[in-house]
C-alpha positions as CSV (number, residue, x, y, z in Angstrom):
1,X,110.8,60.4,116.0
2,X,111.3,56.4,115.3
3,X,109.1,54.0,117.3
4,X,109.5,50.5,118.5
5,X,106.7,47.8,117.5
6,X,103.0,47.9,117.9
7,X,101.7,48.2,121.0
8,X,97.8,48.3,120.3
9,X,96.5,47.3,116.9
10,X,92.3,48.2,116.5
11,X,90.6,47.0,113.7
12,X,87.2,47.7,112.2
13,X,85.5,48.8,115.1
14,X,81.8,48.9,115.3
15,X,79.4,50.6,118.3
16,X,75.6,51.1,118.3
17,X,73.4,52.0,121.3
18,X,70.2,50.9,120.1
19,X,69.3,52.6,116.3
20,X,72.4,55.1,117.3
21,X,75.8,54.1,115.5
22,X,78.4,55.3,117.4
23,X,81.5,53.9,115.8
24,X,81.4,52.6,112.2
25,X,84.4,50.7,111.6
26,X,87.3,52.3,113.5
27,X,91.0,51.5,112.6
28,X,94.1,52.5,114.5
29,X,97.6,51.0,115.1
30,X,99.7,52.5,118.3
31,X,103.3,52.0,118.6
32,X,105.5,51.3,121.9
33,X,106.2,54.8,123.3
34,X,104.1,57.0,121.0
35,X,101.8,59.5,122.3
36,X,98.5,59.6,120.2
37,X,95.6,62.2,121.0
38,X,92.0,61.9,119.8
39,X,90.3,64.9,119.4
40,X,86.9,65.8,118.3
41,X,83.2,67.4,119.0
42,X,81.1,66.1,122.2
43,X,79.1,63.0,121.4
44,X,81.8,61.8,118.3
45,X,82.5,58.8,120.2
46,X,85.6,59.5,121.6
47,X,85.0,58.3,124.8
48,X,83.3,55.1,123.7
49,X,86.3,54.2,121.7
50,X,88.8,54.6,124.3
51,X,86.4,52.3,126.5
52,X,86.2,49.6,124.2
53,X,90.3,50.3,123.4
54,X,90.9,49.6,127.0
55,X,88.5,46.6,127.3
56,X,86.4,48.5,129.5
57,X,83.6,47.7,126.9
58,X,83.4,45.4,124.1
59,X,82.6,46.5,120.3
60,X,79.7,45.1,118.4
61,X,82.0,43.8,115.8
62,X,85.9,44.3,115.0
63,X,89.1,43.2,116.9
64,X,91.5,44.5,119.6
65,X,95.1,43.3,120.0
66,X,97.0,44.4,122.9
67,X,100.8,43.7,123.1
68,X,100.1,40.8,120.3
69,X,96.8,39.5,122.5
70,X,93.2,39.6,121.0
71,X,91.5,40.5,124.1
72,X,88.1,39.4,122.3
73,X,89.1,36.1,123.0
74,X,89.4,36.2,126.8
75,X,86.7,35.4,129.4
76,X,85.7,38.2,131.5
77,X,88.5,37.0,134.3
78,X,90.7,36.8,131.8
79,X,90.2,40.2,130.6
80,X,90.1,41.7,134.0
81,X,93.4,39.9,134.9
82,X,94.8,41.2,131.5
83,X,93.6,44.6,132.1
84,X,95.4,45.0,135.3
85,X,98.4,43.5,133.9
86,X,98.7,45.5,130.6
87,X,96.4,48.8,130.6
88,X,96.8,52.1,133.0
89,X,93.8,54.6,133.1
90,X,93.9,58.1,133.9
91,X,90.2,59.4,134.1
92,X,89.1,63.2,134.4
93,X,87.2,62.6,137.8
94,X,90.2,60.8,139.6
95,X,88.4,58.0,140.9
96,X,90.9,58.0,143.8
97,X,89.3,56.3,146.7
98,X,88.8,58.7,149.7
99,X,89.5,57.0,152.9
100,X,92.7,55.6,151.6
101,X,95.8,57.8,151.6
102,X,97.8,58.5,147.9
103,X,100.2,55.8,148.5
104,X,97.3,53.2,149.3
105,X,95.6,54.2,146.3
106,X,98.2,53.7,144.0
107,X,99.2,50.5,145.8
108,X,95.6,49.2,144.7
109,X,96.2,47.7,141.4
110,X,99.7,46.0,142.4
111,X,97.5,44.4,145.0
112,X,95.0,43.3,143.0
113,X,97.4,41.8,140.6
114,X,98.7,39.8,143.7
115,X,102.1,41.3,144.1
116,X,104.3,41.3,146.8
117,X,103.0,43.9,149.2
118,X,106.3,45.5,150.2
119,X,107.5,45.6,146.6
120,X,104.5,47.0,145.6
121,X,104.4,49.6,148.4
122,X,108.2,50.6,147.8
123,X,107.4,51.2,143.9
124,X,104.4,53.3,144.8
125,X,106.4,55.4,147.1
126,X,109.3,55.8,144.1
127,X,106.3,56.9,141.9
128,X,105.2,59.3,144.0
129,X,108.4,60.7,144.7
130,X,109.3,60.9,141.0
131,X,105.9,62.7,140.1
132,X,106.9,65.3,143.0
133,X,104.7,63.7,145.7
134,X,107.0,62.9,148.4
135,X,105.5,64.9,151.1
136,X,102.1,63.8,150.3
137,X,102.6,59.7,150.5
138,X,100.1,59.9,153.8
139,X,97.7,62.5,152.6
140,X,94.1,61.5,151.8
141,X,92.6,62.8,148.2
142,X,90.5,65.6,150.1
143,X,93.9,66.9,151.4
144,X,95.4,66.8,148.0
145,X,94.7,69.6,145.1
146,X,93.3,68.7,142.0
147,X,96.9,68.3,140.1
148,X,98.1,66.3,143.1
149,X,95.4,64.3,142.7
150,X,95.8,63.7,139.2
151,X,99.2,62.7,139.6
152,X,98.4,60.1,142.4
153,X,96.2,58.6,139.3
154,X,99.4,58.9,137.4
155,X,101.5,56.8,139.5
156,X,98.5,54.5,140.1
157,X,98.3,53.9,136.5
158,X,101.7,53.4,136.3
159,X,102.1,50.9,139.0
160,X,101.9,47.5,137.1
161,X,104.1,48.8,134.1
162,X,101.5,48.9,131.8
163,X,101.7,48.4,128.1
164,X,99.3,51.7,127.2
165,X,97.8,54.2,129.5
166,X,94.4,55.6,128.3
167,X,93.5,59.0,129.3
168,X,90.2,60.2,129.1
169,X,89.7,63.9,129.5
170,X,92.9,63.9,131.8
171,X,93.0,67.9,132.1
172,X,89.4,68.5,132.3
173,X,89.3,69.3,135.7
174,X,92.5,70.9,136.1
175,X,93.6,74.6,135.9
176,X,95.9,76.3,133.1
177,X,99.1,75.5,135.8
178,X,98.1,71.9,136.6
179,X,97.3,71.1,132.7
180,X,100.6,72.2,131.7
181,X,102.3,70.4,134.4
182,X,100.6,67.0,133.3
183,X,101.4,67.6,129.8
184,X,105.2,67.7,130.5
185,X,104.5,64.9,132.6
186,X,103.2,62.5,130.2
187,X,106.3,63.7,127.9
188,X,109.0,62.9,130.8
189,X,107.4,59.3,131.0
190,X,107.6,58.5,127.6
191,X,110.9,60.0,127.5
192,X,112.1,58.3,130.3
193,X,110.2,55.0,130.7
194,X,109.1,55.1,127.2
195,X,105.5,54.6,128.0
196,X,102.9,54.8,125.4
197,X,99.7,57.0,125.9
198,X,96.2,57.7,124.3
199,X,94.8,60.2,125.2
200,X,90.9,61.7,124.5
201,X,90.9,65.5,124.9
202,X,89.3,68.7,124.0
203,X,92.9,70.4,125.5
204,X,94.5,71.7,122.4
205,X,97.7,72.4,123.7
206,X,97.8,68.5,125.0
207,X,96.6,67.4,121.2
208,X,99.6,69.4,120.0
209,X,102.1,68.0,122.1
210,X,101.3,64.4,120.9
211,X,103.2,62.6,118.1
212,X,100.0,62.0,116.3
213,X,96.5,63.9,116.9
214,X,93.7,61.7,115.2
215,X,90.0,63.6,115.0
216,X,86.8,61.5,115.8
217,X,84.3,62.4,112.9
218,X,81.2,60.8,112.2
219,X,82.4,57.6,113.9
220,X,85.8,57.4,112.3
221,X,89.0,58.6,113.2
222,X,90.3,61.1,110.3
């Protein structure tokens, strides 16, 4: 499969915590519409790398460019606005707000981005419908299954049409049926929306479904 231009470029990423060197000069390029999985043993630095790529943490050294923008040169406020517009996240623990409905949870990034509320609600409803949750719009997270909660989290990640979605162990809390559904969904989103994904996972099947599977070893991608 051929891909369009570059969405993400990370060059020479280093990160240490105290004397412990976690990332030792990581380089990564991801194209538009590509699904890239990062695997490796626990403690290898996969989640650290994902948080740095997603601008939730900053590297000690190195540069990150997303959609042609150098994220290192932004203030905290600029970075928060950029993250809201260009980056989506899906985590193992869905991080849905328990007091809000599925629809309201999906709307949050759009409203934070100061988009028109009725437009945001319309798009959120369309996304939830697309993800098979038409009958769950007014349900709160506690009333949803794990697989349904994860699909709400995926809809929330998609609401602002992000350049890239970062997923950290997205199937970690799901049964095998829900995991399989999520795998198929990610491929469908790439097929229909040309959505780009970078996924940290221990799930062999998910890794094998990716366009590229990279292993994190000794602080580097191999």
